[in-house]
C-alpha positions as CSV (number, residue, x, y, z in Angstrom):
1,M,162.2,82.4,75.9
2,T,161.0,81.4,72.7
3,A,163.3,82.5,70.0
4,S,163.7,82.2,66.2
5,V,166.7,83.1,64.1
6,L,166.9,83.4,60.2
7,R,170.7,82.2,60.4
8,S,171.3,82.9,56.6
9,V,170.6,86.6,57.1
10,S,172.9,87.1,60.1
11,A,175.5,85.1,58.5
12,I,175.7,87.0,55.6
13,A,175.6,90.4,57.6
14,I,178.0,89.4,59.6
15,A,180.3,88.6,57.1
16,V,179.8,91.8,55.2
17,G,180.4,93.4,58.4
18,L,183.8,91.9,58.8
19,S,184.9,93.9,55.7
20,T,183.1,96.9,56.1
21,T,184.6,100.3,57.3
22,I,182.6,101.3,60.5
23,S,181.2,104.2,61.4
24,T,178.7,104.8,64.6
25,P,176.2,107.5,64.2
26,T,173.8,108.5,66.9
27,F,170.3,106.9,66.6
28,S,166.7,108.5,67.5
29,A,164.5,106.8,69.5
30,T,162.1,106.5,66.4
31,P,163.8,105.1,63.4
32,D,163.1,107.3,60.1
33,V,163.7,104.5,57.4
34,G,161.1,102.0,56.7
35,G,161.9,98.2,56.4
36,N,160.6,95.0,55.2
37,N,159.1,93.7,58.9
38,S,158.8,90.2,57.5
39,I,162.5,89.6,57.9
40,S,162.8,88.9,61.7
41,A,166.0,88.0,63.0
42,Y,165.0,87.0,66.3
43,V,161.6,86.9,67.8
44,G,160.9,85.9,71.4
45,T,159.1,86.7,74.6
46,G,160.3,86.5,78.4
47,G,161.3,89.9,79.5
48,L,164.3,91.1,76.9
49,L,167.1,92.5,78.5
50,L,168.2,95.5,75.8
51,P,172.1,96.3,75.4
52,E,173.7,99.7,76.3
53,S,173.4,100.5,72.4
54,F,169.7,100.7,72.4
55,S,168.6,104.1,70.9
56,G,165.4,104.5,73.0
57,S,164.8,105.7,76.5
58,K,166.0,104.0,79.9
59,A,162.3,104.1,80.8
60,T,161.3,102.0,77.6
61,K,164.4,99.8,78.4
62,S,162.8,98.9,81.8
63,A,159.2,98.2,80.4
64,V,160.7,96.0,78.0
65,A,162.5,94.0,80.5
66,D,159.1,94.3,83.2
67,C,156.9,92.2,80.9
68,L,158.1,88.6,80.9
69,G,155.0,87.7,78.9
70,C,155.3,90.6,76.1
71,T,156.2,89.6,72.2
72,W,159.6,91.3,70.9
73,R,161.8,91.0,68.0
74,Y,164.5,92.7,66.0
75,T,164.2,93.2,62.4
76,I,167.2,94.1,60.2
77,Y,167.7,97.9,59.9
78,C,167.1,98.1,55.9
79,M,165.2,100.3,53.3
80,Q,161.4,99.4,52.7
81,G,161.1,96.1,50.7
82,S,165.0,94.7,51.0
83,N,165.3,90.8,51.4
84,A,169.2,91.0,52.2
85,P,171.0,92.9,54.8
86,C,171.9,96.1,53.5
87,K,174.9,98.5,53.7
88,H,173.2,100.9,55.9
89,A,172.6,97.9,58.6
90,V,176.0,96.9,58.3
91,T,177.9,100.6,58.5
92,S,176.1,102.0,61.4
93,C,177.6,99.6,64.0
94,P,180.9,98.6,65.3
95,R,182.5,95.3,63.4
96,G,181.1,92.1,63.8
97,S,177.4,93.6,64.8
98,L,174.3,94.5,62.9
99,L,171.9,97.3,63.0
100,Y,168.3,96.4,64.3
101,R,165.0,97.9,64.8
102,V,163.7,96.4,68.2
103,W,159.4,95.6,68.1
104,F,157.9,95.4,71.4
105,G,154.2,94.6,72.2
106,R,151.8,93.3,75.0
107,T,150.5,90.9,72.0
108,P,152.1,89.8,68.6
109,S,149.4,92.0,67.1
110,T,150.4,95.1,68.9
111,V,154.0,95.3,68.6
112,A,155.7,98.7,67.7
113,V,159.3,99.6,66.9
114,V,160.7,101.1,70.3
115,G,164.1,101.8,69.1
116,S,167.1,100.3,67.5
117,V,170.3,98.4,68.6
118,C,173.6,96.9,67.4
119,W,174.0,93.2,67.9
120,G,176.1,90.6,67.0
121,S,175.5,87.0,66.1
122,S,174.0,85.9,69.6
123,E,170.8,85.4,70.4
124,P,169.4,88.7,72.6
125,V,169.2,87.7,76.4
126,T,166.0,87.3,78.3
127,R,165.3,87.8,82.3
128,R,163.8,84.2,81.8
129,Q,167.4,82.9,80.8
130,V,168.9,85.2,83.5
131,E,166.7,83.7,86.3
132,S,168.0,80.4,85.1
133,R,171.2,81.3,86.2
134,V,170.5,83.1,89.3
135,D,168.9,80.0,90.7
136,D,172.0,77.9,89.9
137,F,174.4,80.4,91.8
138,V,171.9,80.6,94.8
139,I,171.8,76.9,94.9
140,R,175.4,76.7,94.5
141,Y,176.5,79.4,97.4
142,I,173.7,79.2,99.7
143,P,174.4,79.3,103.4
144,V,174.2,75.6,105.2
145,L,171.2,75.5,107.7
146,R,172.6,74.9,111.4
147,P,169.8,75.2,113.5
148,G,170.4,74.9,117.3
149,F,168.8,75.8,120.8
150,D,169.7,76.6,124.5
151,P,170.2,75.4,127.1
152,P,171.6,72.4,125.1
153,G,170.4,69.7,127.2
154,G,167.1,71.0,127.1
155,S,164.6,73.1,129.4
156,L,161.6,73.3,131.8
157,T,157.9,74.1,131.0
158,S,158.3,77.3,132.6
159,V,161.3,78.7,130.9
160,P,161.4,79.6,126.9
161,V,163.7,77.9,124.9
162,I,166.2,80.0,122.6
163,F,166.7,78.7,119.1
164,W,168.6,79.9,116.1
165,T,169.1,78.9,112.6
166,G,173.0,79.5,111.9
167,Q,172.1,81.4,108.8
168,P,172.3,85.2,107.8
169,T,169.5,87.0,107.0
170,S,170.6,87.7,103.4
171,F,173.6,86.9,101.4
172,K,175.3,88.0,97.9
173,P,176.9,85.1,95.9
174,P,179.3,86.1,93.3
175,S,178.0,88.2,90.5
176,F,178.1,86.8,86.8
177,S,178.2,87.9,83.4
178,L,175.8,87.1,80.7
179,S,176.2,88.3,76.6
180,G,177.6,91.5,78.1
181,H,175.1,91.7,80.9
182,S,176.5,92.0,84.4
183,V,174.1,90.4,87.0
184,A,174.0,91.0,90.7
185,I,172.4,88.8,93.2
186,T,170.8,89.2,96.7
187,A,168.9,86.4,98.5
188,T,166.8,86.5,101.3
189,P,165.4,83.9,103.6
190,T,162.2,83.2,105.5
191,W,162.1,80.5,108.2
192,R,159.0,78.4,109.1
193,W,159.5,77.0,112.8
194,T,157.3,73.9,113.8
195,W,157.4,73.3,117.4
196,G,156.5,69.8,117.8
197,D,153.1,70.4,119.4
198,G,151.1,71.5,116.1
199,T,152.0,74.8,116.3
200,S,154.3,77.0,114.1
201,T,155.9,80.4,113.3
202,W,157.2,82.4,110.7
203,K,160.4,84.4,111.3
204,S,162.4,86.8,109.2
205,V,165.2,87.0,111.9
206,A,167.9,84.4,112.3
207,G,167.9,84.0,115.7
208,A,171.4,83.6,117.9
209,Q,172.6,81.8,120.8
210,Y,172.2,83.1,124.5
211,P,171.8,85.9,125.3
212,S,169.8,87.0,122.1
213,R,166.2,86.3,122.4
214,Q,165.1,86.9,119.0
215,I,163.7,83.1,118.6
216,T,161.9,81.9,121.9
217,Y,159.6,79.4,122.6
218,Q,158.1,77.8,125.8
219,F,156.7,74.3,125.7
220,R,153.6,74.0,128.3
221,S,154.2,70.2,129.1
222,P,157.0,67.7,129.4
223,G,158.2,65.8,127.0
224,S,160.7,65.4,123.6
225,Y,159.7,67.7,121.0
226,D,160.7,67.1,117.2
227,V,161.2,70.6,116.2
228,G,161.5,71.8,112.5
229,V,162.7,74.7,110.7
230,T,162.6,75.3,107.1
231,T,164.1,77.8,105.3
232,V,162.8,79.5,102.3
233,W,164.9,81.3,99.9
234,Q,163.8,84.4,97.4
235,A,166.1,86.2,95.3
236,S,166.4,89.8,93.8
237,Y,169.0,90.5,91.0
238,T,170.1,93.5,89.5
239,V,171.1,93.9,85.8
240,S,173.6,96.7,85.1
241,G,172.1,99.5,82.9
242,V,168.6,98.0,83.2
243,G,167.3,97.6,86.7
244,T,166.4,95.3,89.6
245,F,164.4,92.4,89.6
246,D,162.4,89.8,91.7
247,A,163.3,86.3,90.8
248,S,160.0,84.3,90.2
249,G,158.7,82.3,93.1
250,E,160.7,80.6,95.3
251,V,164.3,80.0,94.6
252,L,165.2,76.9,97.3
253,R,164.1,75.3,100.6
254,Q,166.4,73.9,103.1
255,S,164.9,71.8,106.3
256,G,166.6,70.7,109.6
257,N,165.4,69.0,112.7
258,L,166.1,69.3,116.5
259,K,165.1,66.9,119.4
260,V,164.5,69.2,122.0
261,P,164.0,67.5,125.8
262,I,161.4,69.5,128.4
263,K,160.8,68.3,131.8
264,S,158.2,69.5,134.3
265,A,159.1,72.6,136.3
266,K,157.5,71.4,139.7
267,T,156.6,74.2,142.4
268,V,158.4,73.1,145.7
269,L,157.3,74.5,149.0
270,V,160.1,75.4,151.6
271,W,159.2,76.0,155.3
272,H,161.4,78.3,157.5
């Protein structure tokens, strides 16, 4: 997120708000008061996550969050030409917060008012900020990769070997809260197996010990094979009251190796 803050405007407004009787009206999605739009308290990009106090529709809230490259800004909700916080912006919200217009557009030149919010002194939250926390939580709680194979002593060229990763097909690290937004994460893996003979396979199943046959591989020649497995984790996250989003790119990779001995399966003729 790229954000700029007019600290003097916010500081004066909050100070006024702390000594003012509070009333909380119902706001319309299209503000009916003009304002001095050059006074931008917050400006940024990165998929703005609007709070519960947003006056617009749920569809608008989702559209604003969906667009990571779009421009948004908050401006003090005051009369046209006002260069300082006004009574309307202070008395329309709970103590310690101000009423802001919310502007949104694909480019800075196409922004338009989409609603209003009551907001305090912290900077608005974007999906970019949330995703950095999502990555941290996945890395902190990610299940360990513990690959294995059956039979444990190796196999024959005529018998498929059973493999597993020792990981789940999904996991949910603890949820967290960021500036009033509750965030729940679901991480899902895919696995790339390299068999040591020049071939490889992608799997969406974790595999398991015998008698499972989710992941098997038959080696055609005797030898000692260096089998590798790489877990590629991706994540989605749900922001309460806003929606569910895919985290950008892969979150983390893990790698493990196994040495699998394979013996030749000889045919023996038995005379009766």
